[in-house]
C-alpha positions as CSV (number, residue, x, y, z in Angstrom):
1,M,72.5,153.2,102.9
2,Q,75.0,152.4,100.2
3,F,77.8,154.0,102.1
4,L,77.0,151.9,105.2
5,K,76.9,148.7,103.1
6,S,80.2,149.4,101.3
7,I,82.7,150.8,103.8
8,P,85.4,148.3,104.8
9,A,84.5,148.3,108.5
10,L,81.4,149.5,110.4
11,L,80.8,149.8,114.2
12,L,77.2,149.8,115.4
13,D,77.5,151.1,119.0
14,D,74.7,150.6,121.5
15,Y,72.5,148.6,119.2
16,G,68.9,148.7,120.4
17,V,69.2,151.9,122.6
18,N,67.3,154.5,120.6
19,F,65.4,152.7,117.8
20,G,63.1,149.9,117.2
21,S,60.5,150.9,114.8
22,P,59.7,148.3,112.0
23,W,61.3,150.7,109.4
24,E,64.5,151.1,111.4
25,M,64.7,147.3,112.1
26,S,64.3,146.6,108.4
27,K,67.2,149.0,107.5
28,I,69.5,147.5,110.1
29,D,68.6,144.0,108.6
30,E,69.3,145.3,105.1
31,I,72.7,146.7,106.1
32,M,73.6,143.5,108.0
33,T,72.5,141.2,105.3
34,S,74.5,143.1,102.7
35,R,77.7,143.3,104.8
36,F,77.5,139.6,105.7
37,R,77.1,138.6,102.1
38,D,80.1,140.7,101.1
39,E,82.1,139.6,104.1
40,K,82.6,143.2,105.4
41,I,83.9,143.8,108.9
42,T,81.0,144.7,111.2
43,V,81.2,145.2,115.0
44,M,78.1,145.6,117.1
45,T,78.0,146.5,120.7
46,T,74.8,146.3,122.8
47,N,73.6,145.9,126.4
48,L,70.8,143.6,125.1
49,K,70.8,139.8,125.7
50,L,71.2,137.7,122.5
51,T,67.6,136.6,123.1
52,E,66.4,140.3,122.8
53,I,68.0,140.8,119.4
54,P,66.1,139.6,116.3
55,E,67.2,136.2,115.2
56,R,68.1,137.4,111.7
57,I,70.6,139.8,113.2
58,V,72.0,137.3,115.7
59,S,72.4,134.8,112.8
60,R,74.8,137.1,111.0
61,F,77.2,136.9,113.9
62,G,76.7,133.2,114.4
63,D,78.8,132.0,111.4
64,S,81.8,130.3,113.0
65,V,84.0,131.1,110.0
66,L,83.2,134.8,109.5
67,S,82.0,135.8,113.0
68,K,82.9,136.0,116.6
69,T,80.6,136.8,119.5
70,V,82.2,138.1,122.7
71,L,80.3,138.4,126.0
72,N,81.8,141.1,128.2
73,E,80.9,140.1,131.8
74,G,82.7,143.0,133.4
75,I,80.9,145.4,135.8
76,D,79.4,148.6,134.5
77,Q,82.0,151.3,135.0
78,R,79.7,154.3,134.6
79,P,78.4,154.3,138.2
80,L,82.0,154.1,139.5
81,K,83.0,157.2,137.5
82,K,80.3,159.2,139.2
83,E,81.4,158.1,142.7
84,I,85.0,159.0,142.0
85,K,84.1,162.5,140.9
86,A,82.0,163.2,144.0
């Protein structure tokens, strides 16, 4: 946990895909709170809507000075890759 809290930059890819237990959520919250407090770079990708992510996590990305939220409205390329290979 200390490593995840202290490294200069952290990428959380596919947030919400394979977890969701109360223990896991508390650990993500702990990491995010620590990194936000210490102003560490944190990037999170997800297919979830902002309304599906716990408010405490969303709020860490809502600070207009320290954070930026980007909505990628592009089409999902994965199905296209399968069609091209066929």
